[in-house]
C-alpha positions as CSV (number, residue, x, y, z in Angstrom):
1,M,-2.8,10.5,-6.2
2,K,0.2,12.0,-4.6
3,V,0.1,13.7,-1.6
4,D,-0.2,17.9,-2.3
5,V,3.4,19.5,-1.2
6,K,1.9,23.2,-1.4
7,S,-1.6,21.8,0.3
8,V,0.7,20.6,3.7
9,A,2.8,23.4,4.1
10,R,-0.4,25.4,4.6
11,A,-1.5,23.1,6.9
12,I,1.2,23.1,9.2
13,N,0.9,25.2,12.4
14,R,2.2,24.6,15.7
15,N,0.9,22.0,16.5
16,T,2.8,19.7,13.7
17,I,5.0,17.5,14.9
18,M,5.6,15.6,11.9
19,L,5.2,15.2,8.2
20,V,4.3,11.7,6.4
21,G,5.4,10.5,3.0
22,S,4.5,7.0,1.4
23,A,7.2,5.2,-0.9
24,I,4.4,3.9,-1.8
25,N,0.9,4.3,-1.3
26,F,-1.4,1.4,-0.7
27,P,-4.2,1.8,-3.1
28,H,-2.6,3.0,-6.3
29,G,1.1,2.2,-5.8
30,V,2.2,5.7,-6.4
31,A,5.3,7.6,-4.6
32,D,5.1,10.6,-2.7
33,D,7.8,13.2,-3.7
34,I,9.4,13.0,-0.3
35,T,12.2,15.3,-1.4
36,P,10.6,18.7,-1.5
37,L,8.1,17.2,2.1
38,A,11.4,16.5,4.0
39,T,12.4,20.6,3.1
40,L,9.8,21.6,4.4
41,A,10.2,18.9,7.6
42,K,13.3,20.7,8.1
43,R,12.3,23.7,7.6
44,H,10.1,23.9,10.1
45,D,12.3,21.9,12.5
46,I,9.7,19.1,12.9
47,G,10.2,14.9,12.1
48,M,10.2,13.7,8.3
49,H,8.5,9.9,8.4
50,V,8.2,8.0,5.3
51,D,6.2,4.9,5.5
52,C,7.8,2.3,2.9
53,C,5.6,-0.6,4.9
54,L,4.6,-1.6,1.3
55,G,7.7,-0.6,-0.8
56,S,9.8,-2.6,2.0
57,F,11.9,-5.0,0.1
58,V,11.2,-3.8,-3.2
59,V,11.5,0.0,-3.7
60,P,15.1,-0.2,-2.1
61,F,15.8,-2.7,-5.3
62,L,14.2,-1.1,-7.8
63,E,17.4,0.6,-9.1
64,R,19.6,-2.4,-9.1
65,A,16.9,-4.4,-10.9
66,G,17.0,-1.9,-13.5
67,F,14.1,-0.1,-13.0
68,R,13.4,3.4,-12.5
69,T,12.9,4.7,-8.8
70,V,12.5,7.7,-6.7
71,P,14.2,9.1,-3.6
72,F,13.0,8.1,-0.4
73,D,15.3,7.2,2.4
74,F,18.0,8.4,4.7
75,R,19.7,9.8,2.0
76,I,17.4,13.2,1.8
77,D,18.2,15.6,4.1
78,G,15.2,16.1,6.6
79,V,14.1,12.4,6.6
80,T,13.8,11.1,10.3
81,S,12.2,7.5,10.4
82,I,11.3,4.9,8.1
83,S,8.9,2.0,8.3
84,C,9.2,-1.2,6.4
85,D,6.8,-4.7,6.7
86,T,9.3,-7.3,6.8
87,H,5.9,-9.7,6.3
88,K,5.1,-8.2,2.8
89,Y,7.6,-8.4,0.1
90,G,10.1,-9.4,2.9
91,F,8.5,-12.6,3.1
92,A,8.4,-13.2,7.0
93,P,5.6,-14.4,8.8
94,K,2.5,-11.9,9.1
95,G,2.9,-9.6,12.1
96,S,6.6,-8.1,11.8
97,S,7.7,-4.6,11.0
98,V,10.5,-2.9,11.7
99,I,11.1,1.1,12.0
100,M,14.5,2.9,11.5
101,Y,15.3,6.2,12.7
102,E,17.8,9.1,11.2
103,H,19.6,8.8,14.7
104,K,19.3,7.1,17.8
105,D,19.0,10.3,20.4
106,I,15.0,9.9,18.1
107,R,14.6,6.1,19.0
108,K,14.3,6.6,22.7
109,Y,10.8,8.6,22.2
110,Q,9.0,5.1,21.5
111,Y,10.1,3.7,24.5
112,F,7.6,3.0,27.2
113,V,8.9,3.5,30.6
114,R,7.6,3.6,34.2
115,A,9.8,4.1,37.4
116,D,7.3,4.1,39.9
117,W,4.9,1.2,39.2
118,P,4.0,-1.1,41.9
119,G,4.9,-3.9,39.7
120,G,8.7,-3.1,39.7
121,I,10.4,-0.8,37.2
122,Y,9.0,-1.0,33.8
123,A,10.6,-0.3,30.5
124,S,10.0,-1.4,27.4
125,P,11.2,-0.8,23.9
126,G,7.7,0.2,22.5
127,I,3.9,0.5,23.7
128,A,3.4,-3.2,23.5
129,G,4.9,-5.5,26.3
130,S,5.1,-8.9,25.6
131,R,6.3,-9.9,22.2
132,P,5.9,-13.2,20.0
133,G,9.4,-14.7,20.0
134,A,8.6,-17.0,17.0
135,L,7.5,-13.8,15.1
136,I,10.8,-12.4,15.4
137,A,12.6,-15.7,15.0
138,G,10.8,-16.6,11.4
139,C,11.5,-12.7,10.5
140,W,15.0,-13.7,10.8
141,A,14.9,-16.8,9.0
142,A,13.1,-15.7,6.1
143,M,15.8,-12.7,5.7
144,I,18.9,-15.1,6.1
145,N,17.0,-17.3,3.7
146,M,16.6,-14.8,0.9
147,G,19.3,-13.1,1.6
148,E,20.1,-9.5,-0.7
149,N,20.2,-11.4,-3.6
150,G,17.0,-13.3,-3.3
151,Y,15.7,-9.9,-2.8
152,L,16.8,-8.6,-5.9
153,D,15.6,-11.1,-8.2
154,T,12.2,-11.0,-6.5
155,T,12.2,-7.6,-7.2
156,K,12.7,-8.0,-11.0
157,Q,10.2,-10.8,-11.0
158,I,7.4,-9.2,-9.5
159,V,8.1,-5.6,-10.9
160,G,8.2,-7.1,-14.0
161,A,5.1,-8.6,-13.9
162,R,3.2,-5.6,-12.7
163,Q,4.6,-3.8,-15.9
164,K,3.3,-6.5,-17.6
165,I,-0.3,-6.3,-16.4
166,Q,0.0,-2.4,-16.5
167,A,0.8,-2.8,-20.8
168,G,-1.9,-5.0,-20.8
169,V,-4.8,-2.4,-18.9
170,E,-3.4,0.5,-21.2
171,S,-4.0,-1.3,-24.4
172,I,-7.5,-1.7,-23.6
173,P,-9.4,1.9,-24.5
174,D,-12.2,1.5,-22.0
175,L,-9.2,1.3,-19.3
176,Y,-6.6,3.9,-17.7
177,V,-4.0,3.3,-14.8
178,N,-4.4,5.5,-11.7
179,G,-1.1,7.5,-11.3
180,D,2.5,6.7,-12.1
181,P,2.9,3.1,-10.5
182,I,7.2,2.4,-9.7
183,S,6.8,-0.8,-7.7
184,T,4.5,-3.6,-7.4
185,V,1.0,-2.3,-6.9
186,I,-1.4,-1.0,-9.8
187,S,-4.7,0.3,-9.6
188,F,-7.2,1.2,-13.1
189,S,-10.3,2.7,-13.7
190,S,-12.8,2.6,-16.9
191,R,-13.7,5.3,-18.8
192,D,-17.9,5.7,-19.4
193,P,-20.0,3.7,-19.6
194,L,-18.4,0.9,-18.4
195,N,-18.6,0.7,-14.7
196,I,-15.1,-0.7,-13.1
197,Y,-16.6,-2.6,-10.5
198,D,-18.8,-4.9,-13.1
199,V,-15.2,-5.4,-14.8
200,G,-14.1,-6.4,-10.9
201,D,-17.2,-8.6,-10.5
202,H,-16.9,-10.6,-13.6
203,L,-12.6,-11.1,-12.8
204,N,-14.2,-12.8,-9.8
205,K,-16.0,-14.9,-11.3
206,R,-13.0,-16.4,-13.5
207,G,-11.2,-17.1,-10.3
208,W,-9.5,-13.3,-10.2
209,N,-9.5,-12.4,-6.4
210,I,-9.4,-8.2,-7.2
211,S,-10.0,-5.6,-4.4
212,P,-12.4,-2.8,-5.3
213,L,-11.1,0.9,-4.5
214,Q,-12.9,4.0,-4.0
215,N,-12.6,7.8,-4.8
216,P,-12.0,7.3,-7.3
217,P,-13.7,4.2,-8.5
218,A,-10.9,1.5,-9.4
219,L,-9.7,-1.7,-8.9
220,H,-6.3,-2.8,-6.9
221,I,-3.8,-5.3,-7.6
222,S,-0.7,-6.1,-5.1
223,V,1.5,-8.2,-7.6
224,T,3.1,-10.8,-5.6
225,L,5.1,-14.1,-6.8
226,L,2.1,-15.5,-7.3
227,W,1.2,-13.2,-10.0
228,V,4.4,-13.6,-11.9
229,P,3.3,-16.7,-14.3
230,S,-0.4,-15.9,-14.6
231,A,0.0,-12.2,-15.8
232,D,-0.1,-13.2,-19.2
233,E,-3.6,-15.0,-18.4
234,F,-4.9,-12.3,-16.1
235,V,-4.6,-9.7,-19.5
236,S,-6.1,-11.9,-21.6
237,D,-9.0,-12.5,-19.3
238,L,-9.5,-8.9,-18.7
239,R,-9.7,-8.3,-22.5
240,E,-12.2,-10.6,-22.5
241,V,-14.6,-9.3,-19.6
242,V,-14.4,-6.0,-21.0
243,A,-15.3,-7.1,-24.4
244,A,-18.5,-8.9,-22.9
245,L,-19.6,-6.0,-21.1
246,N,-19.5,-3.5,-23.9
247,A,-21.0,-6.0,-25.9
248,D,-23.9,-7.2,-23.6
249,P,-25.2,-4.0,-21.4
250,S,-27.4,-6.6,-19.1
251,L,-23.9,-8.2,-17.9
252,R,-24.1,-4.5,-16.2
253,Q,-24.5,-3.5,-12.4
254,G,-23.6,-6.3,-10.3
255,K,-23.0,-6.8,-6.6
256,S,-19.8,-4.2,-6.1
257,A,-21.7,-1.8,-8.5
258,A,-24.4,-1.8,-6.4
259,I,-23.0,-1.6,-3.5
260,Y,-20.4,1.1,-4.0
261,G,-22.6,2.6,-6.0
262,T,-24.7,3.2,-3.3
263,A,-22.0,4.2,-0.8
264,A,-21.0,6.8,-3.5
265,S,-25.0,8.4,-3.2
266,L,-25.1,8.7,0.4
267,P,-24.4,12.4,1.7
268,D,-23.7,11.1,5.0
269,K,-20.8,8.7,5.3
270,S,-21.3,7.6,8.7
271,L,-23.9,5.9,7.6
272,I,-21.4,3.9,5.7
273,A,-19.3,3.3,9.3
274,E,-22.4,2.1,11.0
275,I,-23.2,-0.5,8.6
276,A,-19.4,-2.0,8.8
277,T,-19.6,-1.6,12.5
278,G,-23.0,-3.7,12.8
279,Y,-21.2,-6.4,10.1
280,I,-18.2,-6.5,12.6
281,D,-20.6,-6.9,15.4
282,L,-22.3,-10.1,13.8
283,L,-19.0,-11.5,13.2
284,Y,-18.3,-11.5,17.1
285,K,-21.8,-13.1,17.7
286,A,-21.0,-15.9,15.1
């Protein structure tokens, strides 16, 4: 579930300009080992970027909220940049994000400057030209409204709910948690003969919108404030669904199990990409 640092070391060559680690990753909520990655990057005199987009306004507050955490920020020698999505757990409008640099000399490489453009001297802080001022204002307002104490409180609530869900999953013998989640995300899989996609389909019928994962097959939950009052109810429904599927095998092999089962059996994964592309084309024709 984590980046294999030894594999990364073997893959570095003269074309490598940067290493990247997640704190946390999207599928399983697991944080990569940023310290050895940063050490490796510094040894090769290349950049080390930390993708903290999903961890954003939770991972930095874990320790103060009383949860275990991992090193991930500029206190690690070798980390050169960190990205953070304000529109996720920062509760800002969708489409706002931040990138931070260890030193201002690095920042200038994100700029786009064209001194000989016929339209005049053009300089932009990023590849994008026009930027929506309303998003920036909304982001500022959300952060001012929440404040440091607000983010600390939401971290306690959300991570606490994730721990409650994780404990519920771990109490069901047919299920197991993937990796070692530390923040807001949890993913879990099933032991044979139970199919985790069938579990997801039956949870969806009960009103739970659970995302399927693949490689390995799993279900994914990004716990938010809306999950906080519902965690106990979800665990109860999860137990009932697993018990029902074990008691009546005819309930198995639902829609998701068929789709992902077929996809896994295809040796040429480009066919799946073509089907997905065709689906998007249909949306544009609608």
